[in-house]
N, C-alpha and C positions, 0 to 999 in steps of 0.2 A: 543457533544460540549466540547471543551477544552479551559480552561481559565487560564491565569496566573494573579493572583491578584497583581495589581500594582496601581499607582495612575492614575487619569484621564489624558487624554481622553481615552475612550474605542476605541480600534482599531479592527474593524471587518475585518477579512480576508475572502474574498469571492472567492473561487476557480472558475476559468473560467470567472471572471468578464469581461475580455476583449472580450470574445466570446458573452457575453450577450449584450454588447454595450449599446446604449441609452435606450433600452427597460428595461434592468436589472436595470440600474441606476434610471430610472423613477419609477420603482416599489419600490425600496428601499426608494427613496425620499418621495413617497406617504405614506409609512408606518411611516416614521419619522414625517411627517406632522401630521398624525393622533395622534401621541403620544407627540406632541409639543417638538420635539427633533431637535436640530440643527445638521444636518448631512452634511458631505462634502466629496468630492473625491479630495484628495490633488494634483493630477496631473492637476486639473482644477482650484482650488481655494485655498485661504489661509485657513489653518485649525486651527489657533491659538485659535479661540473662539468656536470651534466645541465641541459638546458633544460626537459625534461619528465620527471617520474617517473610510473610507472604502477603502481598498486596495485589490489588486488581489493576493498578496503573503506576507508571513511574512517578507521576505527580504525587500519588499517595505515599510513595516511599521516600521522597526527597526530605520531608521534615524529620525522618528517622535516620538520616545519615549520621556518621559515616557508614557506608555499606557498599558492597559490590552488588551490581544489578545483573540479574540473569533473566532474560526473556524466555518464557516457554509458551506453548501454544494452547489454544482453547481445547477443552476435552472433546473427545469424539462425539459426544452427545450434542454439544454446542455446534460443532462443525456440521453435523447432519441436520440440525434443526434450524439453522440460520441461512439466509441467502447471501449472495456475494457482497452486496452493499452493507449489510449488517455485520458480516464478518470483517470487512475492511474497516468499518467503524470501530469495532472492538479492538482490533490490532493497532490501529492508528492512535486511538486514545491511550492505549496501554503504553505506547512508545513515547508519547509526548513527555518532555522533561529529560529525556536521555540525550547525551551528546552524540552527534553524528559521527564522531571520530573514535568511538570506543573500539577496543580490540575484541577479538572473538576467541580468546584463550580462557580456559577454566581458571578461576581464581585460586591463589595459593591458600588452601584452607584445610582443616583436619580431614582425615581419610573418610570418616563417616559422612561428613557434609558433601565431599566430592562424590561419594558413592550415591548419596541421596539425589544429587543433581543429575547424575547419569541415569538413575532409575526414573526420575520424573520425566526427563527428556525422552527416554525410550518408550514411556507410556503415552507420550503425546507427540505422535508423528506430525511432520510438517503437512500443511494443507495441500491437497492435490489440485492446485490452480496456480498459474505463474504469478499473478498479482499477490495472492494471499501468501504464497511461499516467500515472495520477496519481502513482504511486510513482516512475516513471522521471523525473519532473520534478525530482527531488531532494527535500530536506526541505520538507514542505508548509508554506506560510506561514499565519499566522493568517487566518482567514476563508476559506481554501481548503476546498472540500468536494467530495464526489463522491457521485453517486447510484448505489448498488450494484444491479445487475440482480437481480430476484427469482430468476432461474434459478440464481444462485450458492448459494441456500439450499435446505435440505430443508424441505418443507412437508407438514404432516400429511395423511395419506391420506384422511381423512374429509371430502372435499369434498362440499358440498351438491349440486353439479351439475357433472359433469365438463366440460360445455360452457361453463361460466362461466370467468371470468378466473383466472389462475394463483394470485393472492393471496387468493382467496375460500375460506374454510374454514368448514365446519359445526362447531358447538361441542358437539353432542349427544355424550354419553359421559363417560368418566372424566377426571380431571385429567391433563394431558399437555403435552408440547411441541407448540406449534402451528407455529412456524417456528424453525429453528436452523441454525447454520453461521456463516460459510462456511469456517472453518478456514484462512483465509489469514493471512499475516504482516503486521505493521506495524512501522515503526521505533519506537525509544523515544520517549516523549512522552505527553502527555495527549490522549486521543481521545474524541470524543463520537459516540455512535451514536444516531440518531433514527429512530423508526418512526412513520410516518403511516398511520393505519388508521381504519376505521369499524366500528360495531356496529349491528345492527338492534334493534328494540324488545325482542325476546325475549332478546337477549344483554345488555341494558343493566344488568342487576343482577349480572353476573358479576364475579368477582375474578380479576385477572391479575397476572403477575409478569414483569419483564424482568431478564435477567442479561447481563452484558457483561464481557469480559476474558479472562484465561487460562482454559483449559478447567477447571483445578482450583483456580483462585484468581481469583475474579471479584467484581464489585460487583452487588448485587441490590436491586431496588426493587419493592415490591408496591403495587398501586393498584386502585381501582374507577373505572369510568366513571360519569358522572352522568345518563346517559340516552342515547337513540338519537342517533347523529350521528357526526361525524368528529373524530378526536383526533390529537394529536402527543405522543409521550412520548420523552424524551431521557435518556441515562445516560452518565456519564463513567467512564473507566478509565485509569489511568496505568501505562505500561510502563517499567520501569527499563532494559531492553534490548530489542532487536528480538525479537519473540515471536509465536507462533501464537495467534490469538484466536478467540473464539466469541461469537455473539450468540444469545440464546434468548428467545423470546416464549412465555409459558407460561399455560395455563388453570389457575388455582390450585385450582379445585374442580370437582367433577363438574357436568354441565349436562344438562338435559332437552331443550334445543333452542337455537335462536339461530344467528346467523351473523355472522362478522366478515370484513372484507376489508382486506388490506394494500395500500396504494397505492405506498409509497415507503420505502426504507431509505437514510438519508443518513449519510455518514461525514465527520467534520471534526476537524482537529487544533486543539486549544485553545492559548492563549498559554502 
């Protein structure tokens, strides 16, 4: 849960609200009734006397400020019916417009509203995936980071040994993408992608390139390693709005042999 303490009303941002439709709205209204809270959906009714207004994205709530913003998660139905990329889109779009420096304390509000928020949060568990859990926490704070599973990415088929780890790739062959993906979405902001990898002695003279950002509008950095060993390479990209992104680790020239291994891919939001 991410909250920016401001004055009332409380604005609850429910990712995927449009996908939930009448069923989702009815469930939220029932929770509000139990806690004697006046809740409204501003696209359908006047919200001037509401205790809590519910919108599908932060951008939709901004014109209705002053308000505290509380991010909650998609319903279980939306979580089960959507794939990783669609869920990351829902969460990223919902976060756009919120400050990356918001606190994560419950706003100072009437008891009934506080009880309603706790009820809604308990009914909407965090997604069981590291990226989605990261996004569901609201706007990432500076120094927050996530380790992305290698299974999210497409990895070059020329593995030196199929019995070896997923991130180990043989370099023999033409110039090509070694790892790319994962085509998930991120909210607006500056994001740093870091790849931690190693190369063996035969691969120590190769030229590599890393690309990061929108599929057709990205930042690129070419580099060489200085010998056999373990390395870390980072690259930044700034998104003006929530968007689908791609990370590419590229062998920039053909190679007669050698092997590399990717150990970790880390994602972090910069200040």
